[in-house]
N, C-alpha and C positions, 0 to 999 in steps of 0.2 A: 418163450417169447413173452414180452410185455404187451398186453393187449388192452386197449381202451374200449369199453362197451357202454353204449347207451341203450335204454329200454331193458335193462337187465332184470327188473323185477316183474316183467310181464311173463306170460305163459312160456313163450319161446326163450326169452332171456334167462329165466330161472333154470330151465333145463340145460341151456347152453353153459351157464356158469358152472353147474354141477359137473359137466363133462370136461371143462377146461381147468378147474381149480387145482387139481393135483399136479398138473404138468406145466402150468404157466402162471405168470404174475398178472393179476387183473387189476385194472383201474376202472372203477364203476362210477358212471355219472348218473346221479339221481337227484331229483328235486327234494327228496326226503331221505337224506343219507342215513339218518339214525334208523328209520324203518327199514331201509334197504339192508343195513348192516345186520339187523335182527333177522331178516329173512334169508340173507345170502351168506352170512358168516363174517366174523371179525378179521379174518386173515387177508382181506382184500383192502386196497386203497379206495377211498370214496371221495368224490367231488360233488358239490351241490350244483355246479354249473360249469360251463366252459369259459366263463367270463374272464377269469384270471390267468388263462393260458395265452401265451403269445406264439407258441409253436409246439410241435410234437416230436422233437428230436430224439427223445428217449423212448418213443413208442414204436413197437415193431409192426403192429397191426391195429386197425380200427374196425369194430363191428357196430353198426348203427341200426338199432331196432326200435328207436323211439317213435311214438306217434299216438295221438288221441284215437280211441276206438271209433271206427267209422259206422258200425252198426250198434243200435241200442237206443239212440236218441233221435228225436225228430230233427230234420235238417232245416232249422231257421238260419237266417243270415249269420247270426253270431256263432252257431255251432259249426257251420261250414267254414267260417274263418278259423275257428279253433282247430278243426281237422287239418286244414291246410298249413297253418303256421306251425303246428306241433311237428310237422314233418319237414317243411321247407327250411325253417329257421335253423334248426340244429344241423341239418345236412349241409346247408350253406356255410355255417360256421366251421364245421369239420373240414370242409374243402379249403376254406381260407387258411386254417391252421396247418394243413398239409402243405399248401403252397408256400407258407412262410417258413417252413422247416428246411434247414440245411441238410439234415439226414432224415427225410420223411419216412413214415411208415411204408413198408414194402407192399402192404395189402390193405385195401379199404373195401369192406363188404357192407353194402347198404340195403336196407329193406325197400320193397315196393309191394305191389299186390296185383293179382290177376284182374282187378278192377281196371287196370290199364287198358284192357281190351274192350271194355264197355259191354253192353248187351249184345249177344251173338246168337246165331242159329246153332245147328247141331254139327257144324264143321269142326274138325280137330284143329286146334290153334297151336302152332309152333311160335318160337320167339319173334319171328319176322312177320307174323300175321298182322293184317291191317286192323287198327282199332276202330271202334265206333266212338265218336267223340261225344262225351257227356261228362258230368261232374266227376265221376270216379276216374275217368281217363285223364281229365285235366289235373287232378291231384297227383296222380302217379307219373304223368309225363314230366311235369316240372320237378318232382321229387327225384326221379331218375337222372334227369339232366344235371341237376345240382351235384349229384354224386359223381357222375361221369366226368364232370369238369375237373375232377382231381386226378384223372388219368395222366400219367407221364411215363417217361423212361424209367423212373425210379419207383413209381407207385402204380400198381395195377388195381383196377376197380372192378368189382363184381356186384351186380345188382340182382336181387332175388325177388321175382314176382310170386309171392306166396299165395297159395290157395287156402281153402278151409282147413285149419289145423285141427287134427283129431287127437284128443288127449283124455286121460282118465278123469282129470279134474280141470275145469276151466275151459275157456275157448267156446267155440260154437256148440259143442255137445252139452256143455253145462246149461245152455239155454233150452236145448231140445229135450233133455232127459226127463224133466218132471212130467211133461205131457205124455211122452212115449211110455214111461214106466206105469202110468195110469191107464194105458191103452187108448189114449186120446190123440196119439200122433198120426201123421199121415202126410200125403203130398200137399204142396202149396200150389194153388191155382191148377193148371192142367198137368203139372208135374213133369213137363218135358224139358224144362230149363236145365242146363248143365250144372253139375256140382263137381268142381275140380278140387280134390281133397289131398291131404298128405298127413301121414302119421307123424306125430311130434318127433318120434325117434329118428325118422328119415329126414326130417327138416334139419335137425341138429347135425345129423351125419352129413348132410349136404353142405351146411355151413363149414364144417370141419374140412370137408373135401376141398372146397374153394380156398379155404385158409391155407391149406398145406400143399396145394397143387399149383406150382408156379406158372403153368401154361394157361390157366384159366383167367378169363377176363371178359367183361361185357355183361349182357343180360341173360339171366337163367330163369326158366319157369320152375318155381318151387312147388311142384305138384306131383302126385303119383302118376304113373304112365297110363292108368286106366280110369279116366273120369266116368261118372255115371249120371243118369238123369236124377232129378229130385225124387221122382216116383221110385226109382230103383234104390236110391239112398234110403228113403223112408222104409221100404220093404226090408232092406238089409238090416237097418237099425232095429226095427221091430223084431226081426228074427233073432238077432243077437241078444235082445232083452227078453225074448220069449213072450212078446206081447203083440196084439194085433196093431196094424198101422194102416187103417182104412179111412180115417176121417180126413176129409179134404178141407183145407183152409182156403176160402174164396179170396181172390185177389182184392176185391173191394173192401173186405174186412181189414186186411193189412194196410190198405191205403187210408182207411179211416183212422187206424191206430197210429200209423207211423208217417203218413204223408209221403213226401217225395222219397224218403229213405226206403220205403217199401219196394221201390224199383229194384233194389239189390236182391231182394228175396224172391221177387216174381220172375226176374230174368236171370241169366247165367251164361256160362261159357264152358266149353269142353277143351281144356288146356292140357297139352302134353309136354313133358320135360325133354324135348328132343336134344337140346344142346348138352345138358348134363349127361345124358345117356351116351351121346356120341363121343364125349370126352372121358368116358370110363366110369361114371358113377353108377352103382347098382343099388337098387332099392331092396330093403328088407321086407317091406310091406307094399308090393306093387298093386295088389288087388284089395278091394274094400272088404270082402268077407274075412280075409286073413287079418286085416287091421282091426276090425271090430271084434273078432274072436280074441285077439291079444288084449284089447282094452276091456272086454267084458267076458272073461272066461266063465264057462258054465260050471 
């Protein structure tokens, strides 16, 4: 297949390109194509933007992973706008290009996040769960709809609401590891908030499953089937690193450091991938202990 990919230089995109490059022709969209080429290899086609395209007639599938990181910077008005536009604009443009094609891509896989559900209690959330409306939900709801607008008899659309992606390098663990390796890690606030996670290997496998399974379409939770509390996650990570994980970070401290963005760290969701499992996808790392053992072998 000839596959167009956005967000290819990110954590998930880099792993996805490595899994696709031997069997498929890749067209990679990156604002910095020279750096992308250095990172991903010279055998792919690179575009600096979608601006010069008028259709996608020669593209078999589109995988859209682009987006400004939502965690890491304080949410002032400008940052909120960047977070939204980095997702909405490119997704809208891809949908327009698909609609303008005489022979459109047969599959459009687009990212979203479990932030769609907003802050939740300890209930298990399947894809049809009612969201709590807040900023993270607003971002994802519009992001998803812009992608789903591309659905037609000739193009099926799959949206993946991704959880916390666990990888050896990069992503959420990269931010947690320094403190945990020093024995300074531990729960956030009361530690009861849900952490819905997925091993990077399984997320790439899920994308490939959606890409190659014609019956799939609609929204899928990109999380492992056994979410845990923040307290349990902290204990498991400490165990994997053979370090104590007893120090609690108070909610007020995070609010002082990160402002409104701290809400994402203090609250959470227990999300399960009901639709993917019902349609035949199996997880290599369904439970956290096995995932962390793979990432941090003793």
